[in-house]
KEKOL-812179 format. One line per 2 residues: number of its first residue (from 1); for each residue x, y, z of N, C-alpha, C. Coordinates in pm, 1 decimal, padded with zeros to 6 digits. Each point is the difference from the previous one (the first is absolute). Layout:
N
NUM	X,Y,Z,X,Y,Z,X,Y,Z ~ ...
//
This chain:
185
1	00073.7,-00115.6,-00005.2,-00051.6,00108.1,-00008.2,00066.7,00132.6,00040.0 ~ -00044.0,00093.7,-00141.4,00129.8,00112.8,-00007.7,-00093.7,00143.4,00015.9
3	-00131.9,-00016.2,00040.0,-00069.6,00107.7,00062.6,00039.7,00079.8,00105.6 ~ -00031.2,00129.9,-00021.6,00059.9,00080.0,00130.7,-00137.0,00053.9,00093.4
5	-00095.5,-00013.6,-00054.5,-00128.9,00016.9,00083.1,-00112.7,-00093.8,-00076.3 ~ -00090.6,-00026.9,00102.9,-00101.0,-00091.9,-00056.0,-00119.9,00099.4,-00054.6
7	-00081.6,-00061.8,-00094.0,-00113.0,00094.8,-00047.4,-00076.0,00052.9,00124.3 ~ -00017.0,-00093.2,00079.1,-00074.7,00105.6,00121.7,00091.6,00131.4,00062.6
9	00120.7,-00020.5,-00000.3,00099.7,00076.8,00082.9,-00032.0,00127.2,-00156.6 ~ 00015.9,-00032.9,-00110.6,-00021.0,00098.0,-00086.1,-00105.5,00107.2,-00007.5
11	-00145.1,-00072.6,00012.4,-00120.3,00053.8,00026.1,00008.4,00077.9,00115.9 ~ 00038.2,-00046.2,00101.6,00008.2,00115.7,00116.7,00103.3,00063.6,-00009.6
13	00101.7,00023.0,-00062.8,00056.8,00138.2,-00023.1,-00051.5,00063.0,-00101.9 ~ -00095.1,-00054.2,-00114.6,-00068.7,00106.3,-00055.0,-00110.6,00047.6,00077.2
15	-00054.5,-00070.4,00076.1,-00101.6,00084.5,00088.5,00045.8,00099.0,00113.5 ~ 00135.4,-00019.2,00039.1,00054.2,00093.2,00093.3,00021.8,00131.2,-00056.5
17	00037.6,-00018.9,-00143.6,00073.8,00095.4,-00070.5,-00145.4,00085.6,-00064.0 ~ -00112.2,-00074.5,-00030.9,-00085.6,00067.4,-00043.4,-00118.4,00049.4,00120.2
19	00063.7,-00050.0,00134.0,-00120.2,00091.4,00097.8,00114.7,00113.8,00058.9 ~ 00132.2,00038.4,-00054.5,00036.8,00109.3,00014.6,-00020.5,00099.4,-00100.9
21	00045.0,-00055.5,-00146.7,00001.9,00101.0,-00088.5,-00140.2,00036.6,-00071.7 ~ -00095.3,-00055.9,00025.1,-00126.5,00033.5,-00048.3,-00084.3,00150.6,00083.9
23	00016.5,-00032.3,00123.1,-00022.0,00094.1,00045.4,00090.3,00146.3,00011.1 ~ 00152.3,-00044.0,00011.8,00076.9,00072.3,-00032.7,-00007.5,00102.9,-00137.2
25	-00030.9,-00048.7,-00111.1,-00022.4,00064.0,-00115.4,-00116.3,00064.9,-00004.7 ~ -00107.3,-00066.7,00070.4,-00126.9,00092.2,-00012.7,00014.7,00094.8,00083.5
27	00071.9,00029.9,00115.1,-00013.0,00086.3,00089.3,00100.7,00121.1,-00064.4 ~ 00070.5,-00027.6,-00064.1,00139.5,00105.1,-00053.1,-00098.9,00083.6,-00088.8
29	-00090.0,-00102.1,-00112.1,-00080.8,00052.5,-00101.8,-00065.9,00098.6,00055.1 ~ -00095.8,-00053.5,00123.7,-00100.4,00088.2,00054.7,00052.8,00131.5,00049.4
31	00148.2,-00012.5,00082.9,00051.4,00124.4,00052.5,00032.0,00106.8,-00089.1 ~ 00075.0,-00076.4,-00133.0,00029.8,00120.3,-00096.8,-00135.0,00095.3,-00056.1
33	-00116.8,-00079.2,-00029.9,-00079.5,00049.2,-00033.8,-00057.0,00093.3,00103.4 ~ -00026.0,-00029.8,00105.2,-00041.5,00064.5,00121.2,00073.4,00120.7,00040.7
35	00133.2,00009.7,-00004.9,00090.3,00079.1,00028.6,00001.9,00100.1,-00112.9 ~ -00016.1,-00014.1,-00148.6,00019.2,00059.2,-00107.0,-00157.2,00078.6,-00023.1
37	-00082.7,-00043.0,00099.2,-00146.8,00033.3,-00026.8,-00058.8,-00006.3,-00137.7 ~ 00011.6,-00133.7,-00030.3,-00023.9,-00041.8,-00169.1,-00152.1,-00041.3,00014.9
39	-00065.1,00047.8,-00102.3,-00151.1,-00032.6,-00012.2,-00059.8,00111.0,-00037.9 ~ -00138.7,00005.0,-00030.9,-00111.8,00094.7,-00050.5,-00008.1,00121.8,00111.3
41	00014.3,-00025.6,00123.9,00002.1,00097.3,00095.6,00091.2,00096.2,00006.2 ~ 00140.6,-00025.3,-00103.5,00095.1,00101.3,00021.7,-00056.6,00135.0,-00076.4
43	00012.5,00110.5,00042.5,-00026.0,00114.1,-00024.0,00059.5,00021.0,-00162.7 ~ 00115.9,-00043.3,00006.1,00077.5,00075.5,-00134.8,-00013.4,-00108.9,-00105.5
45	-00030.2,-00122.1,00031.1,-00070.1,-00106.6,-00101.0,-00108.4,00007.0,-00033.2 ~ -00089.3,00053.9,00090.9,-00143.0,00037.1,-00031.6,-00008.6,00076.8,-00111.7
47	00076.1,00090.4,00018.8,00013.8,00115.9,-00112.8,00033.8,-00005.1,-00146.8 ~ 00087.8,-00148.5,-00016.3,00040.5,-00042.5,-00143.6,-00088.7,-00034.1,-00082.4
49	00035.5,00013.9,-00121.2,-00113.8,-00052.1,-00091.6,00034.7,-00148.0,-00012.7 ~ -00077.4,-00082.6,-00009.4,00004.7,-00159.6,00024.6,00006.8,-00016.4,-00139.8
51	00068.1,-00120.5,-00060.9,-00015.3,-00065.4,-00118.4,-00112.7,-00107.0,-00036.3 ~ -00050.2,00002.8,-00109.9,-00112.1,-00049.7,-00023.5,00020.1,-00198.8,00036.9
53	00129.3,-00025.4,00014.0,00011.0,-00132.3,00056.9,00045.9,-00010.6,00118.7 ~ -00038.3,00114.2,00091.4,00009.8,-00012.8,00147.7,-00103.3,-00111.3,00066.2
55	00017.5,-00073.4,00080.8,-00119.2,-00091.1,00065.3,-00056.3,00046.9,00087.2 ~ -00106.6,-00047.5,00063.3,-00043.4,00051.8,00116.0,00096.5,-00013.8,00116.5
57	-00005.8,00115.0,00100.5,00110.2,00037.5,00100.4,00010.7,-00157.0,00105.9 ~ -00133.9,-00070.4,00004.9,00006.6,-00086.5,00063.3,00065.1,-00128.2,-00021.4
59	00040.9,00009.0,-00146.8,00062.5,-00105.2,-00046.1,00154.2,-00005.9,00045.4 ~ 00047.5,00078.5,00039.5,00118.0,00015.3,00014.3,00045.9,-00086.9,00117.1
61	-00103.6,00029.8,00119.1,00048.4,-00073.5,00125.4,-00012.9,-00144.4,-00020.1 ~ -00081.0,-00037.2,-00041.1,-00049.2,-00156.1,-00028.9,00107.5,-00038.9,-00050.3
63	00016.5,00026.6,-00149.2,00128.3,-00021.9,-00091.7,00159.9,-00052.9,00061.8 ~ 00016.3,00146.6,00072.2,00143.8,00027.2,00073.6,00014.2,-00120.6,00120.5
65	-00123.2,-00011.3,00075.9,00006.9,-00116.1,00100.5,-00012.4,-00111.7,-00067.7 ~ -00041.2,-00048.5,-00062.2,00026.2,-00139.2,-00106.1,00146.0,00006.6,-00066.8
67	00036.1,00095.9,-00040.4,00128.1,-00025.0,-00054.0,00131.8,00002.0,00121.8 ~ -00050.7,00058.2,00094.1,00113.5,00016.8,00128.6,00011.6,-00155.4,00049.9
69	-00130.5,-00061.4,00020.6,00014.9,-00125.3,00036.4,00057.1,-00112.5,-00116.2 ~ -00018.8,00026.6,-00112.4,00083.2,-00101.7,-00104.9,00139.5,00038.0,00017.5
71	00017.2,00139.8,00001.6,00153.5,00016.1,00012.9,00066.2,-00057.8,00114.3 ~ -00051.9,00014.7,00153.1,00026.6,-00038.9,00082.9,00019.8,-00204.6,-00030.1
73	-00116.0,-00035.7,-00042.0,00029.7,-00156.5,-00022.6,00116.1,-00037.0,-00052.0 ~ -00000.5,00059.9,-00117.4,00111.2,-00000.1,-00109.0,00140.1,00003.3,00047.6
75	00047.7,00114.4,00115.6,00116.0,00015.2,00055.3,00028.3,-00122.9,00085.9 ~ -00119.4,-00030.2,00066.1,00017.1,-00099.0,00117.5,00049.2,-00118.8,-00072.4
77	-00068.0,-00004.3,-00081.1,00052.7,-00166.4,-00131.7,00160.4,00014.6,-00023.1 ~ 00040.1,00113.4,-00048.0,00117.5,00018.6,-00020.9,00107.4,00011.9,00103.9
79	-00016.6,00041.0,00117.9,00060.7,00023.6,00127.1,-00011.5,-00176.1,00064.4 ~ -00079.1,-00032.6,-00026.7,-00045.3,-00169.8,00077.0,00116.8,-00064.2,-00078.2
81	00021.6,00052.7,-00139.8,00094.4,-00128.5,-00078.5,00143.3,-00002.7,-00003.3 ~ 00051.8,-00036.8,00125.7,00149.3,-00025.5,00049.3,00058.7,-00065.0,-00095.9
83	00120.9,00033.4,-00065.4,00062.6,-00077.0,-00059.7,00006.8,00037.0,-00161.3 ~ -00106.1,00087.9,-00028.9,-00028.9,00012.0,-00117.2,00131.4,00125.0,-00039.7
85	00025.8,00003.8,-00131.1,00145.8,00076.9,-00041.6,-00074.3,00155.2,-00041.1 ~ -00102.5,00002.5,-00030.2,-00046.0,00157.1,-00002.1,-00076.2,00066.1,00105.8
87	-00050.4,-00079.0,00100.6,-00048.6,00042.2,00126.7,00006.4,00158.5,00053.1 ~ 00153.6,-00017.2,00030.9,00050.3,00160.1,00016.1,-00015.9,00093.0,-00079.2
89	00034.6,-00007.9,-00124.1,-00027.6,00088.4,-00096.7,-00143.4,00016.6,-00019.0 ~ -00101.1,-00089.3,00021.6,-00167.7,00022.0,-00012.8,-00014.0,00067.2,00099.0
91	00030.8,-00034.8,00129.0,-00042.7,00071.8,00124.6,00064.1,00196.7,-00040.8 ~ 00108.2,-00017.0,-00023.2,00066.2,00172.8,00003.6,-00103.4,00049.7,-00107.4
93	-00037.2,-00050.1,-00136.9,-00061.7,00064.2,-00093.3,-00168.5,-00008.9,00091.8 ~ -00035.9,-00069.9,00040.1,-00128.4,00036.0,00084.2,00008.1,00102.7,00054.5
95	00126.6,-00008.5,00095.6,00007.9,00144.8,00125.1,-00010.5,00139.5,-00100.6 ~ 00081.8,-00012.6,-00136.0,-00008.0,00104.8,-00067.7,-00107.6,00051.5,-00039.3
97	-00076.1,-00094.1,-00064.5,-00138.1,00025.8,-00061.0,-00096.3,00045.7,00100.7 ~ 00033.1,-00048.2,00092.1,-00124.3,00066.4,00139.7,00042.9,00116.5,00037.5
99	00134.2,00033.4,00014.9,00021.2,00153.2,00042.4,-00061.9,00098.1,-00117.6 ~ 00038.5,-00021.1,-00121.7,-00054.2,00029.3,-00118.7,-00155.9,00064.2,-00000.8
101	-00096.0,-00130.1,00052.0,-00125.1,00010.5,-00007.4,-00058.6,00084.1,00094.4 ~ 00088.9,00000.2,00135.6,-00036.7,00081.8,00115.2,00042.3,00131.6,-00001.9
103	00076.7,00016.6,-00078.4,00063.9,00166.9,-00025.6,-00109.7,00053.9,-00129.2 ~ -00072.3,-00061.7,-00065.6,-00089.5,00025.4,-00087.7,-00116.5,00123.2,00068.2
105	-00051.7,-00073.4,00082.0,-00130.6,00072.8,00058.8,00061.9,00154.3,00059.8 ~ 00104.1,00001.2,00068.4,00028.4,00139.5,00062.1,00060.1,00067.5,-00123.6
107	00062.5,-00069.4,-00102.0,00033.7,00122.7,-00094.5,-00138.2,00069.5,-00078.1 ~ -00110.8,-00082.9,00000.1,-00110.9,00037.2,-00089.8,-00049.4,00096.9,00070.2
109	-00042.9,-00060.0,00141.1,-00111.0,00047.2,00052.3,00040.2,00094.1,00130.0 ~ 00085.9,-00028.2,00040.9,00043.0,00107.0,00142.0,00113.4,00084.7,-00077.7
111	00107.0,-00025.2,-00083.2,00063.3,00097.6,-00075.4,-00048.6,00096.1,-00118.7 ~ -00113.5,-00080.8,-00060.3,-00058.2,00065.3,-00100.9,00052.8,-00016.2,-00133.6
113	00110.9,-00078.7,-00033.7,00073.3,-00004.7,-00089.1,-00032.6,-00134.2,-00094.7 ~ -00093.1,00040.1,-00093.5,-00040.1,-00102.0,-00109.1,00110.4,-00029.1,-00099.9
115	00084.3,00084.1,-00020.4,00103.7,-00018.5,-00078.0,00094.7,-00133.2,00054.8 ~ 00047.0,00052.3,00126.5,00114.6,-00086.9,00075.3,-00101.9,-00095.3,00040.0
117	-00124.9,-00071.0,00027.3,-00048.2,-00079.7,00005.1,00009.2,-00093.2,-00131.1 ~ -00042.3,00058.8,-00079.3,00015.2,-00089.7,-00135.6,00131.9,-00052.4,-00023.2
119	00121.6,00067.2,00047.4,00125.7,-00062.7,-00015.7,00014.3,-00104.7,00084.9 ~ -00067.8,00033.7,00101.9,00010.6,-00138.5,00121.9,-00070.4,-00118.9,-00014.1
121	-00088.2,00045.3,-00071.4,-00091.6,-00157.7,-00062.7,00058.9,-00046.7,-00097.1 ~ 00050.5,00090.4,-00062.9,00072.7,-00101.5,-00160.9,00125.3,-00102.6,00083.0
123	00080.4,00093.4,00054.2,00108.5,-00065.1,00099.9,-00069.3,-00165.2,00018.1 ~ -00115.6,00027.3,00093.2,-00043.4,-00088.1,00074.6,-00079.7,-00123.6,-00108.3
125	-00046.3,00042.4,-00111.8,-00023.5,-00079.6,-00116.9,00117.1,-00091.2,-00030.2 ~ 00113.8,00051.5,00010.2,00100.5,-00077.7,-00073.2,00087.5,-00072.6,00150.4
127	-00025.4,00030.1,00096.0,00018.2,-00049.5,00143.2,-00086.6,-00136.2,00026.8 ~ -00088.4,00025.7,-00070.2,-00146.2,-00116.1,00029.5,00055.3,-00093.3,-00101.3
129	00020.5,00020.6,-00109.7,00062.9,-00085.9,-00103.7,00106.4,-00114.9,00029.2 ~ 00097.8,00105.7,00090.8,00111.1,-00102.2,00010.3,-00028.8,-00074.1,00122.7
131	-00073.6,00056.9,00096.4,-00054.9,-00090.2,00119.6,-00073.1,-00109.9,-00054.2 ~ -00087.2,00031.4,-00109.8,-00087.2,-00146.5,-00046.8,00097.2,-00083.6,-00051.1
133	00129.6,00033.2,-00099.2,00086.6,-00080.7,-00030.4,00058.2,-00094.3,00093.4 ~ 00049.3,00067.1,00095.3,00106.9,-00065.7,00082.6,-00106.6,-00101.5,00095.7
135	-00132.6,00041.3,00038.2,-00094.3,-00070.9,00071.7,-00036.3,-00135.1,-00069.1 ~ -00017.0,00026.2,-00138.1,-00026.8,-00147.6,-00078.9,00132.4,-00077.8,00008.4
137	00137.2,00053.8,00015.2,00099.6,-00072.4,00032.7,-00002.6,-00081.9,00120.1 ~ -00060.3,00033.6,00107.3,00027.1,-00029.8,00113.8,-00152.1,-00111.5,00004.9
139	-00120.9,00066.9,00004.2,-00109.4,-00088.9,-00021.1,-00103.4,00046.1,-00074.9 ~ -00031.6,-00061.5,-00130.2,-00090.7,00029.2,-00088.8,-00125.5,00075.3,00025.4
141	-00056.7,-00050.7,00118.4,-00129.5,00050.1,00079.3,00016.9,00135.5,00057.5 ~ 00110.8,00037.0,00038.5,00021.9,00112.9,00049.1,00004.1,00124.8,-00123.0
143	00052.0,-00043.4,-00073.1,00020.1,00099.8,-00115.8,-00157.3,00006.9,-00056.1 ~ -00082.9,-00093.3,-00012.3,-00117.0,-00014.1,-00040.5,-00118.7,00095.9,00038.2
145	00036.8,00010.2,00148.5,-00053.7,00080.9,00124.0,00024.9,00160.0,-00034.9 ~ 00081.3,-00003.6,-00043.1,00066.0,00164.6,-00024.9,-00095.3,00049.0,-00144.4
147	-00014.8,-00106.6,-00079.0,-00062.4,00075.7,-00139.2,-00105.8,00088.8,-00003.2 ~ -00117.3,-00012.7,00084.7,-00092.9,00095.4,00035.0,00048.1,00134.8,00049.0
149	00093.3,00001.0,00098.8,00085.6,00099.4,00021.9,00027.2,00091.2,-00106.1 ~ 00085.3,-00075.3,-00088.0,00086.7,00054.5,-00113.4,-00149.3,00050.4,-00094.5
151	-00087.1,-00050.4,-00021.5,-00128.3,00060.3,-00089.1,-00027.0,00117.7,00085.4 ~ -00049.7,00008.3,00111.1,-00048.8,00103.8,00075.3,00099.6,00162.6,-00018.3
153	00154.2,-00080.9,00062.5,00061.3,00123.4,-00028.5,00036.6,00060.6,-00115.0 ~ -00028.8,-00067.7,-00117.0,00021.7,00063.5,-00157.0,-00138.8,00033.8,-00016.9
155	-00099.3,00006.4,00045.2,-00122.6,00088.0,-00008.5,00023.9,00110.5,00082.8 ~ 00029.6,-00012.7,00127.1,00041.3,00125.0,00074.5,00110.4,00121.0,-00110.2
157	00078.8,-00076.7,-00034.6,00091.6,00055.5,-00079.0,-00076.9,00107.5,-00114.5 ~ -00097.1,-00095.5,-00058.1,-00049.2,00097.9,-00091.2,-00108.4,00109.8,00054.8
159	-00047.8,-00058.3,00128.5,-00100.9,00101.4,00049.1,00110.3,00145.5,00075.5 ~ 00148.5,-00022.9,00004.6,00068.9,00096.9,00073.0,00026.7,00070.5,-00123.6
161	00002.2,-00013.5,-00126.3,00059.9,00037.2,-00107.1,-00125.2,00084.0,-00043.3 ~ -00116.4,-00068.1,-00016.2,-00125.7,00087.5,-00046.8,-00029.7,00110.2,00102.2
163	00051.0,-00010.9,00143.0,-00038.5,00114.6,00101.1,00124.9,00122.9,-00011.0 ~ 00100.8,-00053.2,-00031.1,00080.5,00094.8,-00034.1,-00010.6,00080.7,-00156.4
165	-00079.9,-00075.7,-00088.7,-00035.5,00080.2,-00160.1,-00106.6,00104.5,00052.7 ~ -00095.9,-00049.0,00110.7,-00106.9,00073.5,-00002.1,-00001.0,00114.6,00129.4
167	00111.9,-00025.5,00055.1,00039.0,00083.1,00115.7,00131.3,00028.2,00000.3 ~ 00056.7,00109.9,-00138.7,00116.6,00007.4,00012.6,00046.3,00094.3,00083.9
169	-00053.3,00100.4,00076.7,00067.9,00092.2,00119.3,-00064.0,-00027.6,00100.2 ~ -00042.5,-00117.3,00017.9,-00069.2,-00049.4,00133.3,00118.4,-00014.3,00135.8
171	00128.2,-00045.3,-00070.4,00114.1,-00004.3,00119.9,00036.8,00146.5,00085.6 ~ -00078.0,00099.6,-00076.5,00032.8,00133.1,00057.7,-00102.5,00050.0,00096.4
173	-00128.4,-00053.7,-00070.6,-00130.8,00022.9,00106.4,00021.6,-00030.7,00137.7 ~ -00044.4,00095.8,00066.2,-00008.0,-00047.5,00154.5,-00162.5,-00048.3,00052.9
175	-00045.6,-00044.5,00041.9,-00148.3,-00016.8,00041.6,-00028.1,00108.9,00087.5 ~ -00118.1,00045.7,-00043.5,-00062.3,00132.1,00067.6,-00071.3,-00034.7,00122.7
177	00080.6,-00002.3,00129.7,-00068.8,-00032.4,00126.9,00028.6,00116.3,00090.2 ~ -00038.3,00113.5,-00079.8,00006.9,00089.2,00084.7,-00120.7,00031.5,00116.1
179	00045.8,00070.7,00098.7,-00113.4,-00000.3,00106.1,00026.7,00164.5,00060.0 ~ -00118.6,00050.6,00002.0,-00023.0,00145.3,00034.0,-00031.4,00029.2,00105.3
181	00056.2,00086.5,00101.6,-00057.7,-00026.6,00154.2,-00072.6,00157.2,-00038.9 ~ -00085.5,00006.4,00065.9,-00089.6,00138.0,00021.8,-00028.3,00006.0,00170.8
183	00026.7,00106.4,00068.1,-00008.7,00034.9,00135.6,-00133.4,00080.4,00002.0 ~ -00090.2,-00004.6,00091.6,-00104.2,00092.1,-00015.2,00024.8,00056.6,00158.6
185	-00041.7,00117.3,00017.3,00025.5,00053.5,00132.9,-00104.1,00093.5,00025.8
//
């Protein structure tokens, strides 16, 4: 017998990694969006001209939650693949793409930099392609789990581009949250 671990031990390792990574990725994604003030209730975002391809705002929370779960499961599959030649490179690629993912919301919603957000998401597209390739080298199913994520961020790249086209000066606009105080004597 030349196995390092039994199938039960491998499943337990995958489970442990999943129990850690799925909530961690979900939490990081949620925190990035919350701290950036992403969503339809952002005053700056509310005043932007929306492209015709813009889906209902409720779709974003649902889709991103599902994608973050898939990302966490895929990463768990790779992290638990001890002995794989591509494991370390795949984990590094995953961390890089996750950092780019988490940077996009502040770039767009907090700093109001639509052009900068387009650069970030273009880099994210490339990083996810590299990550998928490396995940396929480690565990095919882990790479497959990232394909819906790739489809969504390619759609998000199109949306980002359309927002930039329809709101070319929006990066210079500040939301009008002025409050006037009147004292009566």
